C-alpha positions as CSV (number, residue, x, y, z in Angstrom):
1,M,35.9,-30.3,3.0
2,S,36.9,-26.2,3.3
3,M,39.3,-24.9,1.3
4,T,41.2,-24.6,4.4
5,E,40.5,-28.3,5.4
6,K,42.1,-29.0,1.7
7,S,45.4,-26.2,2.4
8,A,45.9,-28.0,5.6
9,Y,45.4,-31.5,3.5
10,L,48.1,-30.7,0.9
11,C,50.5,-29.3,3.8
12,G,50.5,-32.9,5.0
13,I,50.5,-34.6,1.9
14,L,54.1,-32.5,1.0
15,E,55.5,-32.8,4.6
16,G,54.9,-36.5,4.4
17,L,56.5,-37.1,0.7
18,G,60.0,-36.9,2.6
19,L,60.7,-34.8,-0.6
20,D,64.5,-33.4,-0.4
21,E,64.7,-29.7,0.8
22,T,67.7,-28.5,-0.6
23,K,66.3,-29.4,-4.3
24,P,64.5,-26.4,-6.3
25,E,61.3,-28.6,-7.3
26,Y,60.5,-28.6,-3.2
27,K,61.0,-25.1,-2.9
28,I,58.9,-24.2,-6.0
29,I,56.4,-26.5,-4.4
30,S,56.4,-25.7,-0.8
31,K,55.6,-21.8,-2.0
32,L,53.0,-22.7,-4.5
33,V,51.6,-24.7,-0.9
34,D,51.9,-21.3,1.0
35,I,50.3,-19.6,-1.3
36,I,47.0,-22.1,-1.6
37,D,47.0,-21.8,2.2
38,D,47.0,-17.7,2.5
39,M,44.3,-18.1,-0.3
40,A,42.3,-20.4,1.6
41,A,42.5,-18.1,4.7
42,E,41.6,-15.3,2.8
43,I,38.8,-16.8,1.3
44,E,37.4,-18.3,4.6
45,D,37.6,-14.6,5.4
46,L,35.7,-12.9,3.2
47,K,33.2,-15.4,3.4
48,E,32.9,-14.5,7.1
49,E,32.4,-10.3,6.2
50,I,29.9,-11.7,3.3
51,D,27.9,-13.1,5.8
52,T,28.1,-10.3,7.9
53,L,27.3,-8.1,5.2
54,G,24.9,-10.2,4.2
55,D,22.7,-9.4,7.8
56,Y,23.7,-5.8,7.7
57,I,21.3,-6.0,4.0
58,E,18.7,-7.6,5.6
59,E,18.8,-5.4,9.0
60,I,18.6,-1.9,6.9
61,D,15.8,-3.9,4.7
62,Q,13.9,-4.1,7.5
63,D,14.6,-0.6,8.8
64,L,13.7,1.1,5.1
65,G,10.8,-1.4,5.6
66,E,9.5,0.5,8.8
67,V,10.8,4.2,6.8
68,E,8.5,3.3,4.1
69,E,5.3,2.8,6.1
70,I,6.1,6.0,8.2
71,V,6.7,8.0,5.0
72,Y,3.9,6.5,2.8
73,D,1.9,6.0,5.9
74,I,0.9,2.7,4.9
75,D,-1.2,1.4,7.1
76,D,-3.3,-1.7,6.3
77,D,-5.9,-1.0,9.0
78,D,-7.1,2.3,7.3
79,C,-9.5,0.9,4.6
80,D,-13.2,0.1,5.5
81,C,-13.7,-1.4,2.5
82,D,-14.3,-5.3,0.6
83,C,-12.4,-4.2,-2.1
84,C,-8.7,-3.6,-1.6
85,C,-6.2,-6.6,-0.8
86,D,-3.1,-6.5,1.1
87,D,-1.3,-5.3,-1.8
88,D,-1.7,-1.5,-2.5
89,D,0.2,-1.8,-6.2
90,D,-3.1,-4.2,-6.5
91,C,-6.0,-2.3,-6.0
92,D,-8.0,0.2,-8.2
93,C,-10.1,1.4,-5.9
94,D,-9.9,5.4,-4.9
95,C,-11.3,5.6,-1.4
96,C,-8.5,4.9,0.5
97,C,-5.2,3.8,-1.2
98,D,-3.7,7.2,-2.4
99,F,0.0,5.7,-2.5
100,D,0.7,5.3,-6.4
101,D,3.4,3.9,-7.8
102,D,3.1,4.9,-11.3
103,D,5.0,7.2,-12.6
104,D,2.0,8.7,-15.1
105,D,2.5,12.3,-14.2
106,D,6.3,12.6,-15.7
107,D,5.7,13.8,-19.2
108,T,9.2,14.7,-20.0
109,E,9.3,13.5,-23.5
110,F,12.7,11.8,-25.0
111,L,14.3,12.6,-28.2
112,C,16.9,10.0,-29.5
113,A,19.7,10.6,-32.2
114,M,22.5,9.0,-34.1
115,C,25.9,10.5,-33.6
116,P,27.5,11.4,-37.0
117,A,31.1,10.9,-35.9
118,C,30.7,7.7,-33.6
119,G,27.0,6.4,-34.2
120,E,26.2,6.4,-30.8
121,A,22.1,7.0,-29.2
122,I,21.8,10.1,-27.7
123,Y,19.3,11.1,-25.7
124,F,17.9,14.5,-24.7
125,D,14.8,16.2,-23.5
126,E,12.8,18.2,-25.6
127,T,14.1,21.6,-23.5
128,C,17.3,21.0,-25.4
129,D,18.4,22.8,-28.4
130,P,20.0,20.3,-30.4
131,E,22.5,22.6,-31.7
132,E,23.9,22.7,-28.4
133,V,23.6,18.8,-28.0
134,I,27.3,16.6,-27.4
135,C,27.8,13.0,-27.7
136,P,29.2,11.9,-24.3
137,A,31.0,9.3,-26.1
138,C,33.0,11.2,-28.7
139,Q,32.3,14.6,-27.2
140,A,31.4,15.6,-31.1
141,P,28.0,17.8,-31.7
142,L,25.0,16.6,-32.9
143,I,24.7,19.2,-35.6
144,G,27.9,20.6,-36.8
145,P,28.2,23.9,-38.6
146,E,27.7,22.5,-41.9
147,D,24.8,20.7,-41.0
148,I,22.8,24.0,-40.5
149,D,21.1,25.3,-43.1
150,E,20.9,29.4,-43.5
151,E,18.1,30.9,-44.3
């Protein structure tokens, strides 16, 4: 039974009880049933929109797959060797599979320090001067003037 069917059933029960419509209890119960009915209709509308969005996402995913094939020049028919498998990520040969999903050429080293004010972990790369690093959580400097050794 869907939400709207349950809500309609509840409305029918309320009407079938034969309560005195002038009493405050009936007015409250009636308003609550109206709210439930509105919520059920809204939930049904949201479910329909979710289904529609799911269909759009599937279409976009298929289109993106086609774009990836064009951009990365992925074509399973290009290889003449017997060493390749269907999935280029699993292939270790150098003869035809030039699509590399690994980011091994990214040599950026990140450093981590704890903020002296709030204890939050602060990550920065080696090109940053530690004296200029500011905590994103509390805006305190990583190294304060009192921490700098004067030589």
